[in-house]
C-alpha positions as CSV (number, residue, x, y, z in Angstrom):
1,X,40.3,4.8,7.1
2,X,42.3,3.0,9.8
3,X,42.5,0.1,7.5
4,X,43.8,2.1,4.7
5,X,46.3,3.4,7.1
6,X,47.4,-0.1,8.4
7,X,47.9,-1.3,4.7
8,X,49.9,1.9,4.1
9,X,52.1,1.2,7.0
10,X,52.6,-2.6,6.2
11,X,53.7,-1.8,2.8
12,X,55.9,1.1,3.4
13,X,57.7,-1.1,6.3
14,X,58.3,-4.3,3.9
15,X,59.7,-2.1,1.3
16,X,62.1,0.0,3.6
17,X,63.4,-2.9,5.7
18,X,65.8,-4.1,2.8
19,X,67.4,-0.7,2.5
20,X,67.0,0.7,6.2
21,X,70.8,1.3,6.8
22,X,72.6,4.0,5.0
23,X,75.0,3.5,2.1
24,X,78.9,4.0,3.4
25,X,80.0,7.4,3.0
26,X,82.9,8.2,0.6
27,X,83.7,11.7,1.9
28,X,85.1,13.1,5.1
29,X,82.6,13.1,8.0
30,X,80.2,11.1,10.0
31,X,78.7,8.0,8.8
32,X,74.8,8.2,9.1
33,X,73.0,5.3,10.2
34,X,69.6,5.7,8.5
35,X,69.0,5.8,4.7
36,X,66.8,8.5,3.2
37,X,64.3,5.8,2.7
38,X,64.3,4.6,6.6
39,X,63.8,8.6,7.4
40,X,60.9,8.8,4.7
41,X,59.2,5.6,6.1
42,X,59.2,7.0,9.7
43,X,58.0,10.4,8.7
44,X,55.1,8.8,6.6
45,X,54.3,7.0,9.7
46,X,54.2,10.2,11.5
47,X,52.0,12.2,9.0
48,X,49.4,9.2,8.4
49,X,48.8,8.9,12.1
50,X,49.4,12.4,12.9
51,X,52.1,11.7,15.5
52,X,54.8,14.0,17.1
53,X,58.4,12.8,16.6
54,X,58.7,11.0,19.7
55,X,55.3,9.3,19.2
56,X,56.6,8.2,15.8
57,X,59.8,7.0,17.2
58,X,57.9,5.1,19.7
59,X,55.3,3.5,17.7
60,X,58.1,2.5,14.9
61,X,60.1,0.8,17.6
62,X,57.1,-1.0,19.0
63,X,56.5,-2.5,15.6
64,X,60.0,-3.3,15.0
65,X,60.0,-5.2,18.5
66,X,56.7,-7.1,17.6
67,X,58.2,-8.0,14.1
68,X,61.3,-9.4,16.0
69,X,63.5,-7.3,13.8
70,X,67.1,-6.1,14.9
71,X,66.7,-2.6,13.4
72,X,67.7,0.7,14.8
73,X,64.9,3.0,15.1
74,X,65.7,7.0,14.3
75,X,65.3,9.0,17.3
76,X,63.2,12.1,17.3
77,X,66.1,14.5,17.2
78,X,67.4,12.8,14.2
79,X,64.1,12.7,12.6
80,X,63.8,16.5,13.1
81,X,67.3,17.2,11.7
82,X,67.0,15.0,8.6
83,X,63.4,16.3,7.8
84,X,65.0,19.6,7.0
85,X,67.3,18.4,4.1
86,X,65.3,15.1,2.9
87,X,65.1,14.5,-0.4
88,X,61.2,13.3,-1.0
89,X,60.5,11.9,-4.4
90,X,58.6,14.4,-6.4
91,X,54.8,13.6,-6.9
92,X,55.3,14.3,-10.8
93,X,57.8,11.7,-11.4
94,X,55.8,8.6,-11.4
95,X,54.8,7.4,-14.8
96,X,56.2,10.6,-16.4
97,X,58.1,10.5,-19.8
98,X,57.7,11.2,-23.5
99,X,55.3,8.2,-23.9
100,X,53.1,9.3,-21.0
101,X,49.4,9.9,-21.8
102,X,48.1,13.4,-22.0
103,X,47.0,14.7,-18.8
104,X,44.0,16.8,-17.6
105,X,45.4,18.8,-14.7
106,X,43.0,20.0,-12.0
107,X,44.1,22.5,-9.5
108,X,42.9,24.2,-6.2
109,X,44.1,25.5,-2.8
110,X,43.2,25.2,0.9
111,X,44.6,26.6,4.1
112,X,46.6,24.6,6.7
113,X,46.9,25.9,10.3
114,X,50.3,26.2,11.9
115,X,50.6,24.3,15.2
116,X,52.8,26.2,17.8
117,X,52.6,27.9,21.1
118,X,49.5,29.9,20.0
119,X,47.5,26.9,19.5
120,X,48.6,25.3,22.7
121,X,47.8,28.9,24.7
122,X,44.4,28.7,23.1
123,X,43.6,25.4,24.3
124,X,45.0,25.4,28.0
125,X,44.2,29.1,29.0
126,X,41.4,30.1,26.3
127,X,43.6,32.9,25.3
128,X,42.6,34.6,22.1
129,X,45.3,34.4,19.5
130,X,45.5,35.4,15.8
131,X,46.0,32.1,13.9
132,X,48.8,31.6,11.5
133,X,48.4,29.5,8.4
134,X,49.8,28.6,5.2
135,X,48.0,27.9,1.7
136,X,48.6,24.4,-0.1
137,X,48.3,24.3,-3.8
138,X,47.7,20.9,-5.4
139,X,47.6,19.9,-9.0
140,X,45.8,16.5,-9.5
141,X,45.6,14.2,-12.6
142,X,41.9,14.0,-13.2
143,X,42.5,10.4,-14.8
144,X,44.2,8.7,-12.1
145,X,43.6,10.9,-9.1
146,X,47.1,11.0,-8.0
147,X,48.7,14.3,-6.8
148,X,51.3,15.2,-9.5
149,X,52.1,18.9,-8.2
150,X,52.2,20.8,-5.0
151,X,53.5,24.1,-3.4
152,X,53.2,25.8,-0.1
153,X,53.0,29.2,0.2
154,X,52.2,32.2,2.7
155,X,48.4,33.0,3.2
156,X,49.0,36.4,1.0
157,X,50.0,34.6,-1.9
158,X,47.6,34.7,-4.9
159,X,46.5,31.2,-6.3
160,X,47.1,32.4,-10.0
161,X,50.9,33.1,-9.3
162,X,51.2,29.2,-8.5
163,X,49.9,28.4,-11.7
164,X,53.6,28.6,-13.4
165,X,55.3,26.5,-10.5
166,X,52.6,23.7,-10.5
167,X,53.2,23.2,-14.3
168,X,56.7,23.1,-14.0
169,X,56.4,19.8,-11.8
170,X,54.3,18.0,-14.5
171,X,56.5,16.1,-16.9
172,X,54.1,14.9,-19.3
173,X,51.9,16.6,-21.9
174,X,48.9,18.7,-20.4
175,X,45.6,18.6,-22.6
176,X,43.6,20.7,-20.3
177,X,44.0,22.8,-17.1
178,X,41.0,23.3,-15.1
179,X,40.4,25.8,-11.8
180,X,37.9,27.8,-10.1
181,X,37.2,31.3,-10.7
182,X,40.1,32.4,-8.8
183,X,42.2,31.4,-11.7
184,X,40.3,33.7,-14.1
185,X,43.4,35.7,-14.9
186,X,45.2,36.7,-18.3
187,X,48.7,35.4,-16.6
188,X,47.0,32.1,-15.9
189,X,46.2,31.7,-19.6
190,X,49.7,33.0,-20.5
191,X,51.3,30.4,-18.1
192,X,49.5,27.3,-19.6
193,X,50.0,28.5,-23.2
194,X,53.8,29.1,-22.9
195,X,54.4,25.4,-21.5
196,X,51.5,23.8,-23.4
197,X,50.4,25.8,-26.4
198,X,47.3,23.3,-27.3
199,X,45.9,22.9,-23.8
200,X,42.8,24.1,-22.8
201,X,42.2,26.3,-20.0
202,X,38.9,25.5,-18.4
203,X,38.4,28.4,-15.7
204,X,34.8,30.2,-15.3
205,X,34.9,33.7,-16.4
206,X,33.7,36.1,-13.2
207,X,30.2,37.3,-13.4
208,X,31.4,40.9,-14.4
209,X,33.8,39.6,-17.2
210,X,33.6,41.2,-20.3
211,X,35.2,40.0,-24.0
212,X,38.6,41.2,-24.8
213,X,39.4,44.0,-27.5
214,X,40.2,41.4,-30.0
215,X,37.1,39.3,-29.4
216,X,35.7,40.1,-32.8
217,X,39.0,39.3,-34.8
218,X,41.2,37.0,-32.8
219,X,39.0,35.5,-29.7
220,X,40.8,34.0,-26.9
221,X,39.7,31.0,-25.0
222,X,38.2,33.2,-22.3
223,X,36.3,34.9,-25.0
224,X,34.8,31.7,-26.2
225,X,34.0,30.7,-22.7
226,X,32.2,33.8,-22.5
227,X,30.2,33.4,-25.6
228,X,29.1,29.8,-24.9
229,X,27.8,31.0,-21.2
230,X,25.9,33.7,-22.8
231,X,24.4,31.7,-25.4
232,X,23.6,28.3,-23.4
233,X,24.0,29.3,-19.8
234,X,26.8,28.7,-17.2
235,X,25.6,25.1,-16.3
236,X,25.5,24.1,-20.0
237,X,28.9,25.4,-20.2
238,X,30.3,23.4,-17.3
239,X,28.9,20.3,-18.8
240,X,30.5,21.0,-22.3
241,X,33.7,22.1,-21.1
242,X,34.4,19.4,-18.7
243,X,34.4,21.8,-15.7
244,X,32.7,19.5,-13.5
245,X,35.9,17.3,-13.4
246,X,37.2,19.8,-11.2
247,X,34.9,18.0,-8.3
248,X,37.9,15.4,-8.2
249,X,40.5,17.7,-6.8
250,X,38.0,19.1,-4.3
251,X,37.9,15.1,-3.4
252,X,41.3,15.0,-3.1
253,X,41.6,17.9,-0.9
254,X,38.9,16.1,1.3
255,X,41.0,13.2,1.5
256,X,44.1,15.5,2.6
257,X,42.0,16.7,5.6
258,X,40.6,13.4,6.5
259,X,43.8,11.3,6.5
260,X,46.6,13.9,7.1
261,X,44.5,16.8,8.8
262,X,44.2,20.3,8.5
263,X,47.5,21.5,10.2
264,X,51.2,21.7,9.7
265,X,53.0,20.2,12.7
266,X,56.7,21.3,12.0
267,X,58.1,24.9,13.0
268,X,60.2,25.7,10.1
269,X,59.7,26.5,6.4
270,X,62.1,23.7,5.2
271,X,60.4,21.1,7.7
272,X,57.0,22.1,6.5
273,X,58.0,21.8,3.0
274,X,59.0,18.2,4.0
275,X,56.0,17.4,5.6
276,X,53.8,18.3,2.9
277,X,55.9,16.3,0.2
278,X,55.7,13.2,2.7
279,X,51.8,13.9,2.9
280,X,51.7,13.9,-1.0
281,X,53.7,10.7,-1.3
282,X,51.8,8.9,1.3
283,X,48.3,9.7,-0.3
284,X,49.8,8.9,-3.7
285,X,50.8,5.3,-2.2
286,X,47.4,4.8,-0.7
287,X,45.9,5.2,-4.2
288,X,48.5,2.8,-5.6
289,X,47.2,0.3,-3.1
290,X,43.7,0.9,-3.9
291,X,42.3,3.4,-6.2
292,X,38.7,4.5,-6.1
293,X,36.5,4.1,-9.4
294,X,34.4,7.1,-10.3
295,X,30.8,6.6,-11.8
296,X,28.3,9.0,-12.9
297,X,25.1,8.4,-11.1
298,X,23.0,11.4,-12.4
């Protein structure tokens, strides 16, 4: 894991050095010293090594000094200020376009803790506090393992409500949409059909699910799932429908927790959104450097 982080750091620095300084400003106001790429690079180091703003500033300063470069390093206050408005490249923008391959989209969600004085009091004084957290929703390309869509919501937001926002971030065609039983809702099928009419929705019906009123005359995709499960069993349906591909989005969630962590370190919604976008950008860059190969062993 540390070797992967080091390769990510070296690749990002070599790419960013050439465009470290900000372009000259043509409007009234102060001239920024650092380009968006320089800020993104520093925030990427912060995310991958799980650092505070001051620590990221110090680490980058040490690296620049060891390399013998005459680069000005963003201070922690600049990082905090610029993080609120930084435009991070969208995850779905890579390899997107009219000629892109159809995508098998896998979705899942997980909780991320919020760091703040509550966690500090709990660690120092043992004070019992109610932990706050946010929900991270991810869309993953089953073919490449890349994160192509993400949203961050409050903890009381339903997973199904984020299907539309996730699909809107995917520029290419979607051939299938796969999620767990939490997405077994009519509005999920409607959202997918509105954007990708020919896409298959692979969501396991709940144990108490019943066929629709039109199951005999005009069966829906969900009716088809119920019929196959009734005839062949749930395990056979999972194998036939491709539902087992969902393990790859679970692996992505595990990779997020191992590399980035299970918490958000910033204290405002704007900076948290940037923190998530930077983490997605970093994980996708790691895949570009060395992508795992999946092989069925049983």
